[in-house]
N, CA, C and O atoms as a GROMACS GRO file, in nm:
protein
  344
    1MET      N    1   9.457  10.520   9.596
    1MET     CA    2   9.560  10.548   9.694
    1MET      C    3   9.523  10.668   9.782
    1MET      O    4   9.550  10.670   9.902
    2GLU      N    5   9.460  10.768   9.720
    2GLU     CA    6   9.421  10.887   9.795
    2GLU      C    7   9.322  10.853   9.906
    2GLU      O    8   9.326  10.912  10.013
    3GLY      N    9   9.232  10.759   9.879
    3GLY     CA   10   9.134  10.718   9.978
    3GLY      C   11   9.199  10.657  10.101
    3GLY      O   12   9.156  10.683  10.214
    4TYR      N   13   9.302  10.577  10.079
    4TYR     CA   14   9.372  10.516  10.191
    4TYR      C   15   9.446  10.619  10.274
    4TYR      O   16   9.450  10.610  10.397
    5GLN      N   17   9.504  10.719  10.207
    5GLN     CA   18   9.572  10.826  10.280
    5GLN      C   19   9.473  10.904  10.365
    5GLN      O   20   9.503  10.943  10.477
    6HIS      N   21   9.354  10.926  10.310
    6HIS     CA   22   9.250  10.996  10.385
    6HIS      C   23   9.211  10.914  10.509
    6HIS      O   24   9.200  10.969  10.619
    7LEU      N   25   9.189  10.784  10.491
    7LEU     CA   26   9.152  10.700  10.604
    7LEU      C   27   9.262  10.695  10.709
    7LEU      O   28   9.234  10.701  10.829
    8ARG      N   29   9.386  10.684  10.665
    8ARG     CA   30   9.498  10.684  10.760
    8ARG      C   31   9.501  10.813  10.840
    8ARG      O   32   9.521  10.811  10.962
    9ALA      N   33   9.482  10.926  10.772
    9ALA     CA   34   9.482  11.055  10.841
    9ALA      C   35   9.366  11.063  10.939
    9ALA      O   36   9.382  11.112  11.051
   10LEU      N   37   9.249  11.017  10.897
   10LEU     CA   38   9.131  11.018  10.983
   10LEU      C   39   9.154  10.934  11.108
   10LEU      O   40   9.127  10.980  11.219
   11ILE      N   41   9.202  10.813  11.090
   11ILE     CA   42   9.226  10.724  11.204
   11ILE      C   43   9.338  10.778  11.291
   11ILE      O   44   9.330  10.770  11.414
   12SER      N   45   9.442  10.831  11.230
   12SER     CA   46   9.552  10.889  11.308
   12SER      C   47   9.504  11.002  11.397
   12SER      O   48   9.542  11.010  11.514
   13ASP      N   49   9.420  11.088  11.342
   13ASP     CA   50   9.364  11.198  11.422
   13ASP      C   51   9.280  11.145  11.537
   13ASP      O   52   9.293  11.192  11.651
   14LEU      N   53   9.196  11.048  11.508
   14LEU     CA   54   9.113  10.990  11.614
   14LEU      C   55   9.199  10.920  11.719
   14LEU      O   56   9.170  10.928  11.838
   15LEU      N   57   9.303  10.853  11.675
   15LEU     CA   58   9.393  10.785  11.768
   15LEU      C   59   9.463  10.885  11.859
   15LEU      O   60   9.474  10.863  11.979
   16GLU      N   61   9.510  10.996  11.801
   16GLU     CA   62   9.579  11.099  11.879
   16GLU      C   63   9.488  11.158  11.986
   16GLU      O   64   9.533  11.193  12.095
   17GLU      N   65   9.360  11.170  11.955
   17GLU     CA   66   9.265  11.230  12.048
   17GLU      C   67   9.193  11.127  12.134
   17GLU      O   68   9.110  11.162  12.218
   18SER      N   69   9.224  11.001  12.114
   18SER     CA   70   9.155  10.895  12.188
   18SER      C   71   9.201  10.893  12.334
   18SER      O   72   9.307  10.946  12.367
   19PRO      N   73   9.121  10.831  12.419
   19PRO     CA   74   9.160  10.817  12.559
   19PRO      C   75   9.257  10.701  12.583
   19PRO      O   76   9.294  10.674  12.697
   20LEU      N   77   9.297  10.632  12.477
   20LEU     CA   78   9.389  10.519  12.493
   20LEU      C   79   9.522  10.566  12.549
   20LEU      O   80   9.575  10.670  12.509
   21THR      N   81   9.576  10.488  12.642
   21THR     CA   82   9.705  10.522  12.700
   21THR      C   83   9.808  10.410  12.684
   21THR      O   84   9.927  10.433  12.704
   22SER      N   85   9.764  10.291  12.647
   22SER     CA   86   9.856  10.179  12.631
   22SER      C   87   9.942  10.197  12.507
   22SER      O   88   9.892  10.201  12.394
   23ALA      N   89  10.071  10.208  12.530
   23ALA     CA   90  10.164  10.225  12.418
   23ALA      C   91  10.157  10.106  12.322
   23ALA      O   92  10.173  10.123  12.201
   24GLU      N   93  10.133   9.988  12.375
   24GLU     CA   94  10.124   9.868  12.293
   24GLU      C   95  10.003   9.873  12.200
   24GLU      O   96  10.014   9.841  12.082
   25VAL      N   97   9.889   9.913  12.253
   25VAL     CA   98   9.768   9.923  12.172
   25VAL      C   99   9.784  10.030  12.064
   25VAL      O  100   9.750  10.008  11.948
   26ILE      N  101   9.837  10.144  12.102
   26ILE     CA  102   9.859  10.253  12.007
   26ILE      C  103   9.954  10.207  11.896
   26ILE      O  104   9.932  10.236  11.779
   27ALA      N  105  10.059  10.136  11.934
   27ALA     CA  106  10.154  10.084  11.835
   27ALA      C  107  10.087   9.983  11.743
   27ALA      O  108  10.115   9.981  11.623
   28ASP      N  109  10.000   9.899  11.797
   28ASP     CA  110   9.928   9.801  11.715
   28ASP      C  111   9.839   9.870  11.612
   28ASP      O  112   9.836   9.830  11.496
   29VAL      N  113   9.768   9.974  11.655
   29VAL     CA  114   9.680  10.047  11.563
   29VAL      C  115   9.764  10.111  11.452
   29VAL      O  116   9.727  10.105  11.335
   30ARG      N  117   9.875  10.172  11.489
   30ARG     CA  118   9.962  10.235  11.389
   30ARG      C  119  10.019  10.131  11.293
   30ARG      O  120  10.029  10.156  11.172
   31HIS      N  121  10.057  10.016  11.346
   31HIS     CA  122  10.112   9.910  11.260
   31HIS      C  123  10.007   9.864  11.159
   31HIS      O  124  10.038   9.848  11.041
   32LEU      N  125   9.886   9.843  11.205
   32LEU     CA  126   9.779   9.799  11.114
   32LEU      C  127   9.757   9.900  11.003
   32LEU      O  128   9.734   9.862  10.888
   33MET      N  129   9.764  10.028  11.036
   33MET     CA  130   9.750  10.131  10.932
   33MET      C  131   9.867  10.125  10.834
   33MET      O  132   9.848  10.145  10.714
   34SER      N  133   9.986  10.100  10.884
   34SER     CA  134  10.104  10.101  10.798
   34SER      C  135  10.104   9.986  10.697
   34SER      O  136  10.173   9.993  10.595
   35VAL      N  137  10.028   9.881  10.726
   35VAL     CA  138  10.021   9.768  10.633
   35VAL      C  139   9.889   9.767  10.555
   35VAL      O  140   9.852   9.666  10.495
   36GLY      N  141   9.819   9.880  10.556
   36GLY     CA  142   9.698   9.893  10.475
   36GLY      C  143   9.572   9.835  10.534
   36GLY      O  144   9.476   9.811  10.462
   37GLU      N  145   9.570   9.811  10.663
   37GLU     CA  146   9.453   9.754  10.730
   37GLU      C  147   9.380   9.862  10.810
   37GLU      O  148   9.366   9.852  10.932
   38GLU      N  149   9.335   9.965  10.739
   38GLU     CA  150   9.273  10.078  10.806
   38GLU      C  151   9.148  10.040  10.883
   38GLU      O  152   9.129  10.084  10.996
   39GLU      N  153   9.062   9.959  10.823
   39GLU     CA  154   8.938   9.921  10.891
   39GLU      C  155   8.968   9.841  11.017
   39GLU      O  156   8.904   9.862  11.120
   40LEU      N  157   9.064   9.750  11.010
   40LEU     CA  158   9.102   9.671  11.127
   40LEU      C  159   9.166   9.760  11.232
   40LEU      O  160   9.143   9.740  11.352
   41ALA      N  161   9.244   9.858  11.190
   41ALA     CA  162   9.306   9.951  11.284
   41ALA      C  163   9.196  10.028  11.360
   41ALA      O  164   9.203  10.043  11.482
   42PHE      N  165   9.096  10.075  11.287
   42PHE     CA  166   8.986  10.149  11.348
   42PHE      C  167   8.909  10.059  11.444
   42PHE      O  168   8.877  10.100  11.556
   43ASP      N  169   8.880   9.938  11.402
   43ASP     CA  170   8.807   9.843  11.487
   43ASP      C  171   8.886   9.811  11.613
   43ASP      O  172   8.829   9.803  11.722
   44THR      N  173   9.016   9.795  11.599
   44THR     CA  174   9.102   9.766  11.714
   44THR      C  175   9.099   9.882  11.813
   44THR      O  176   9.086   9.862  11.933
   45MET      N  177   9.112  10.003  11.761
   45MET     CA  178   9.109  10.121  11.847
   45MET      C  179   8.976  10.128  11.924
   45MET      O  180   8.975  10.148  12.045
   46CYS      N  181   8.866  10.112  11.852
   46CYS     CA  182   8.734  10.118  11.916
   46CYS      C  183   8.716  10.006  12.017
   46CYS      O  184   8.660  10.027  12.125
   47SER      N  185   8.762   9.887  11.983
   47SER     CA  186   8.749   9.772  12.074
   47SER      C  187   8.821   9.797  12.205
   47SER      O  188   8.769   9.765  12.312
   48TRP      N  189   8.940   9.854  12.198
   48TRP     CA  190   9.016   9.880  12.320
   48TRP      C  191   8.956   9.993  12.402
   48TRP      O  192   8.961   9.990  12.524
   49ILE      N  193   8.898  10.091  12.336
   49ILE     CA  194   8.830  10.197  12.411
   49ILE      C  195   8.717  10.134  12.492
   49ILE      O  196   8.697  10.167  12.609
   50TYR      N  197   8.643  10.043  12.429
   50TYR     CA  198   8.532   9.977  12.498
   50TYR      C  199   8.583   9.881  12.606
   50TYR      O  200   8.534   9.883  12.719
   51GLU      N  201   8.680   9.799  12.571
   51GLU     CA  202   8.733   9.700  12.666
   51GLU      C  203   8.790   9.766  12.792
   51GLU      O  204   8.772   9.715  12.902
   52ASP      N  205   8.857   9.878  12.773
   52ASP     CA  206   8.917   9.948  12.887
   52ASP      C  207   8.819  10.042  12.956
   52ASP      O  208   8.854  10.111  13.052
   53ASP      N  209   8.693  10.045  12.906
   53ASP     CA  210   8.587  10.125  12.967
   53ASP      C  211   8.628  10.271  12.981
   53ASP      O  212   8.614  10.331  13.087
   54LEU      N  213   8.680  10.327  12.871
   54LEU     CA  214   8.732  10.462  12.871
   54LEU      C  215   8.623  10.562  12.833
   54LEU      O  216   8.552  10.542  12.735
   55THR      N  217   8.610  10.666  12.909
   55THR     CA  218   8.511  10.769  12.884
   55THR      C  219   8.549  10.850  12.760
   55THR      O  220   8.665  10.882  12.739
   56ILE      N  221   8.448  10.881  12.678
   56ILE     CA  222   8.469  10.964  12.560
   56ILE      C  223   8.366  11.076  12.559
   56ILE      O  224   8.259  11.064  12.619
   57THR      N  225   8.399  11.183  12.491
   57THR     CA  226   8.306  11.296  12.481
   57THR      C  227   8.203  11.267  12.372
   57THR      O  228   8.225  11.181  12.286
   58ALA      N  229   8.094  11.338  12.376
   58ALA     CA  230   7.990  11.325  12.273
   58ALA      C  231   8.047  11.365  12.136
   58ALA      O  232   8.017  11.302  12.035
   59ARG      N  233   8.128  11.469  12.134
   59ARG     CA  234   8.190  11.514  12.008
   59ARG      C  235   8.281  11.406  11.949
   59ARG      O  236   8.279  11.380  11.829
   60TYR      N  237   8.362  11.343  12.036
   60TYR     CA  238   8.451  11.237  11.990
   60TYR      C  239   8.369  11.118  11.939
   60TYR      O  240   8.401  11.059  11.836
   61TYR      N  241   8.264  11.083  12.012
   61TYR     CA  242   8.177  10.973  11.970
   61TYR      C  243   8.117  11.003  11.833
   61TYR      O  244   8.112  10.915  11.747
   62ASP      N  245   8.071  11.125  11.811
   62ASP     CA  246   8.014  11.163  11.682
   62ASP      C  247   8.118  11.146  11.570
   62ASP      O  248   8.084  11.104  11.459
   63ARG      N  249   8.242  11.179  11.599
   63ARG     CA  250   8.349  11.162  11.500
   63ARG      C  251   8.373  11.014  11.471
   63ARG      O  252   8.400  10.975  11.357
   64LEU      N  253   8.364  10.930  11.576
   64LEU     CA  254   8.378  10.785  11.556
   64LEU      C  255   8.264  10.732  11.469
   64LEU      O  256   8.286  10.650  11.380
   65VAL      N  257   8.143  10.778  11.496
   65VAL     CA  258   8.027  10.736  11.417
   65VAL      C  259   8.047  10.775  11.271
   65VAL      O  260   8.024  10.694  11.181
   66SER      N  261   8.089  10.896  11.248
   66SER     CA  262   8.112  10.944  11.112
   66SER      C  263   8.219  10.860  11.042
   66SER      O  264   8.203  10.823  10.926
   67ALA      N  265   8.327  10.830  11.112
   67ALA     CA  266   8.436  10.749  11.055
   67ALA      C  267   8.386  10.607  11.024
   67ALA      O  268   8.418  10.552  10.919
   68ALA      N  269   8.307  10.550  11.115
   68ALA     CA  270   8.255  10.415  11.094
   68ALA      C  271   8.163  10.411  10.971
   68ALA      O  272   8.166  10.316  10.894
   69GLU      N  273   8.083  10.515  10.955
   69GLU     CA  274   7.995  10.523  10.838
   69GLU      C  275   8.078  10.534  10.710
   69GLU      O  276   8.049  10.469  10.610
   70GLU      N  277   8.181  10.617  10.714
   70GLU     CA  278   8.266  10.636  10.597
   70GLU      C  279   8.338  10.508  10.556
   70GLU      O  280   8.355  10.481  10.438
   71MET      N  281   8.378  10.429  10.656
   71MET     CA  282   8.451  10.305  10.628
   71MET      C  283   8.358  10.185  10.609
   71MET      O  284   8.402  10.079  10.566
   72GLY      N  285   8.230  10.203  10.640
   72GLY     CA  286   8.137  10.092  10.629
   72GLY      C  287   8.158   9.987  10.736
   72GLY      O  288   8.140   9.867  10.712
   73THR      N  289   8.196  10.032  10.856
   73THR     CA  290   8.222   9.940  10.968
   73THR      C  291   8.139   9.978  11.090
   73THR      O  292   8.194  10.013  11.195
   74PRO      N  293   8.006   9.972  11.079
   74PRO     CA  294   7.922  10.015  11.190
   74PRO      C  295   7.938   9.931  11.317
   74PRO      O  296   7.914   9.981  11.427
   75ASP      N  297   7.980   9.806  11.303
   75ASP     CA  298   7.998   9.722  11.421
   75ASP      C  299   8.114   9.770  11.508
   75ASP      O  300   8.119   9.739  11.627
   76SER      N  301   8.206   9.845  11.451
   76SER     CA  302   8.322   9.893  11.526
   76SER      C  303   8.283   9.981  11.643
   76SER      O  304   8.351   9.983  11.746
   77ILE      N  305   8.174  10.054  11.627
   77ILE     CA  306   8.136  10.150  11.731
   77ILE      C  307   8.022  10.101  11.819
   77ILE      O  308   7.973  10.174  11.905
   78ARG      N  309   7.981   9.978  11.797
   78ARG     CA  310   7.871   9.923  11.876
   78ARG      C  311   7.905   9.933  12.025
   78ARG      O  312   8.015   9.894  12.066
   79LYS      N  313   7.815   9.982  12.102
   79LYS     CA  314   7.822   9.998  12.247
   79LYS      C  315   7.909  10.114  12.295
   79LYS      O  316   7.912  10.142  12.415
   80LEU      N  317   7.980  10.182  12.205
   80LEU     CA  318   8.063  10.293  12.250
   80LEU      C  319   7.978  10.408  12.303
   80LEU      O  320   8.028  10.491  12.380
   81ASP      N  321   7.852  10.414  12.263
   81ASP     CA  322   7.765  10.519  12.316
   81ASP      C  323   7.749  10.508  12.468
   81ASP      O  324   7.715  10.606  12.535
   82GLU      N  325   7.773  10.388  12.522
   82GLU     CA  326   7.766  10.368  12.667
   82GLU      C  327   7.876  10.442  12.741
   82GLU      O  328   7.866  10.464  12.861
   83LEU      N  329   7.982  10.479  12.670
   83LEU     CA  330   8.098  10.541  12.732
   83LEU      C  331   8.099  10.693  12.722
   83LEU      O  332   8.190  10.759  12.772
   84VAL      N  333   7.996  10.749  12.658
   84VAL     CA  334   7.990  10.894  12.641
   84VAL      C  335   7.959  10.958  12.776
   84VAL      O  336   7.863  10.922  12.844
   85GLU      N  337   8.044  11.054  12.812
   85GLU     CA  338   8.021  11.124  12.939
   85GLU      C  339   7.906  11.223  12.923
   85GLU      O  340   7.885  11.279  12.815
   86ASP      N  341   7.833  11.242  13.030
   86ASP     CA  342   7.717  11.332  13.026
   86ASP      C  343   7.757  11.476  13.037
   86ASP      O  344   7.671  11.564  13.035
   0.00000   0.00000   0.00000
């Protein structure tokens, strides 16, 4: 149970700092976390960042990479490096 709480906190922090602005997408990510689908919530968040072509900082990208490694979901961050601002 403690592991899930950690993942929820990690994803919540990343979501709060994400460039996402769609209330619907943010609500979807939060809903997925509330039903125990942390990996899917993370993947959804990353997918929308990519789909909406949202710029992210190198520091934020590094945090996404770290989270993906921790969750074992490396495909979630595929291509997000293209969105890192210089």
